[in-house]
C-alpha positions in Angstrom: 0.1 0.0 0.0 1.4 3.4 -0.8 2.4 5.5 2.0 0.7 8.8 2.4 3.0 11.7 1.8 3.8 14.1 4.6 3.2 17.8 4.1 5.7 19.9 6.2 4.6 23.5 7.0 6.9 26.2 8.4 4.7 28.5 10.4 5.9 31.8 12.0 5.6 31.6 15.9 3.1 34.4 16.2 0.5 32.2 14.6 0.7 29.3 16.9 -2.7 29.7 18.8 -4.5 30.9 15.6 -3.3 28.2 13.1 -4.2 25.4 15.4 -7.7 26.7 15.7 -8.0 27.4 11.9 -6.8 23.9 11.0 -9.3 22.4 13.5 -12.1 24.3 11.9 -11.6 22.4 8.5 -12.6 19.0 8.9 -11.8 18.1 5.3 -8.0 18.6 6.0 -6.0 15.4 6.4 -4.4 16.5 9.7 -2.6 13.2 10.1 -0.5 14.0 7.1 0.5 17.4 8.2 3.9 18.1 10.0 3.8 21.7 11.4 6.9 23.4 12.7 6.7 26.8 14.5 9.7 29.2 14.6 11.3 32.3 13.4 10.7 33.5 9.9 14.4 34.2 9.5 15.5 30.9 10.6 12.9 29.2 8.1 14.2 31.4 5.3 17.8 30.2 6.0 16.6 26.6 6.1 14.6 26.6 2.9 17.6 28.4 1.0 19.6 25.4 2.1 17.0 22.8 0.9 15.0 22.1 3.9 12.1 20.0 2.8 9.1 22.5 3.6 6.1 22.5 1.3 4.5 25.8 2.6 6.1 28.7 4.4 3.6 30.9 6.5 5.8 33.9 7.3 5.5 36.7 9.8 6.3 39.3 7.2 6.5 39.9 3.5 10.3 40.4 3.0 11.5 36.7 3.8 8.8 35.1 1.3 9.7 37.6 -1.4 13.4 36.8 -1.0 12.7 33.2 -1.4 10.7 34.0 -4.6 13.7 36.0 -5.9 16.0 33.2 -5.5 13.6 30.8 -7.2 12.6 28.6 -4.2 8.7 29.3 -4.4 5.9 28.6 -6.8 5.2 32.4 -7.0 5.2 35.5 -4.9 2.5 34.0 -2.6 -0.2 35.9 -0.8 -0.6 38.3 2.2 -3.0 36.5 4.4 -3.0 38.8 7.5 -1.7 41.8 9.1 -0.2 41.5 12.7 -0.3 43.8 15.7 2.3 44.1 18.5 1.3 44.7 22.4 3.2 45.6 25.6 2.9 42.7 28.0 3.9 42.5 31.6 3.8 39.7 34.3 0.9 40.3 36.8 3.4 39.7 39.6 5.9 42.5 38.4 3.7 45.3 39.7 4.1 47.1 36.3 1.1 49.1 35.0 1.1 49.5 31.2 0.0 52.9 29.7 0.4 54.1 26.2 2.1 57.5 27.1 5.8 58.1 27.1 5.9 58.8 30.9 4.2 55.6 31.7 6.5 53.6 29.5 9.5 55.2 31.0 8.3 54.2 34.6 7.5 50.5 33.4 11.1 50.4 31.7 12.7 51.6 34.9 10.8 49.1 37.0 11.3 46.1 34.9 14.4 43.7 35.6 14.3 42.3 32.0 12.4 43.2 28.8 11.7 40.4 26.4 11.7 40.9 22.6 12.1 38.7 19.5 15.5 39.0 17.8 14.8 42.0 15.1 17.2 40.4 12.7 15.2 37.1 12.7 11.5 37.9 13.6 9.5 40.6 12.0 7.7 41.1 15.4 11.1 41.9 16.9 11.8 44.3 14.3 8.4 46.1 15.0 9.2 46.1 18.7 12.5 47.7 17.9 10.8 50.4 15.6 8.2 51.2 18.4 10.8 51.8 21.1 12.8 54.0 18.8 9.7 55.8 17.9 9.0 56.5 21.6 12.7 57.6 22.0 13.2 54.9 24.6 15.4 52.4 22.8 18.5 53.5 24.6 16.7 53.4 28.0 15.4 50.0 27.3 18.6 48.4 25.7 20.6 47.4 28.9 17.4 45.4 30.0 16.6 43.8 26.7 16.6 39.9 26.4 16.2 38.5 22.9 14.3 35.3 22.0 14.6 33.5 18.6 11.0 34.1 18.0 8.0 36.2 19.3 6.3 33.2 20.9 9.4 32.6 23.2 9.4 36.2 24.0 5.9 35.9 25.3 7.2 32.9 27.3 9.8 34.8 29.0 7.2 37.2 30.3 4.8 34.3 31.2 7.5 32.7 33.3 8.9 35.7 35.0 12.3 35.4 33.3 11.3 38.9 32.0 9.1 41.3 33.8 7.6 42.7 30.7 8.1 42.5 26.8 6.6 43.2 23.5 4.9 40.3 21.7 1.9 39.6 19.2 -1.5 40.5 20.1 -2.5 37.0 18.9 -0.3 35.3 21.6 -1.1 37.9 24.3 -4.9 37.0 24.0 -4.2 33.3 24.6 -5.7 31.6 27.7 -2.2 30.5 29.1 -1.1 34.2 29.1 -4.2 36.1 30.2 -4.0 34.1 33.4 -0.6 35.5 34.4 0.0 38.5 32.3 -1.8 41.8 31.1 -1.1 43.6 27.9 -1.8 46.9 26.3 -2.2 47.1 22.2 0.4 49.5 20.8 -0.8 52.0 18.2 0.0 50.8 14.7 1.2 54.3 13.6 4.3 53.6 15.9 5.8 50.7 13.8 5.9 49.7 10.2 2.9 47.5 9.0 3.4 43.6 9.7 2.1 42.1 6.5 2.3 38.4 6.8 2.8 36.6 3.5 2.7 33.0 2.6 4.5 31.2 -0.2 4.2 27.5 -1.6 7.7 26.1 -2.0 8.5 24.6 -5.5 6.8 21.4 -6.2 4.2 21.6 -3.3 2.1 18.6 -2.2 -1.6 18.8 -3.0 -2.3 19.2 0.9 0.0 22.1 1.0 -2.0 23.8 -1.9 -5.2 22.9 0.1 -3.9 24.6 3.3 -2.8 27.7 1.3 -6.2 28.2 -0.5 -8.0 27.6 2.8 -6.0 30.3 4.6 -7.4 32.7 2.1 -11.1 31.6 2.7 -13.6 33.6 4.5 -13.8 31.2 7.3 -10.0 31.2 8.0 -10.0 35.1 7.7 -12.7 35.5 10.2 -10.8 33.1 12.7 -7.5 35.2 12.0 -9.6 38.5 12.9 -10.8 36.6 16.1 -7.1 36.1 17.1 -6.3 39.7 16.8 -5.0 40.0 13.2 -6.2 42.4 10.6 -7.6 41.1 7.3 -5.0 41.9 4.3 
């Protein structure tokens, strides 16, 4: 009997909660044939360049998929499927209150032991976090306290576990039940950082299941779920 082919999907870490729910909502998908790996878009891009056997790459930004397209690694330029948002997040036990004004942010930074961000060179959400702190004129103040995670989900985990008192993460992660028990968040105004346009691309010679997931993410149902998880529709 022919063995069913496994479809491997590289998914940006900010999507973990949302993607699990989106897949579960489509009963027609053969989930037992899917292998899903979550991580930083930068790492995935390097792996795909080096021939990693991914069939679909669901990135946290536009730049990485378009880079792969230019290098001839993808079927086409792919599609923007969502726009992300960043939030300030603090552990409830830290005693830090989050406010949108500069004075409040200075107080929070001064009070924090460590501030968690995703690595700006690897993770688009980390890049947006750096842009925000620079827009507020507080990058230099925060710098000595910054701890960098490989991806935005790990940055959130640092705050959840108390390894950092506060940080900047994706709204979709901050809303998850695990985080809302132990942390609180404040949505950052999207005029203070560049738009996080999230693009997905099929890698050359995709499996039929990869193509199915790719099409499904553009459907009304998947888009509605993405909005529920704190994303904006493209």
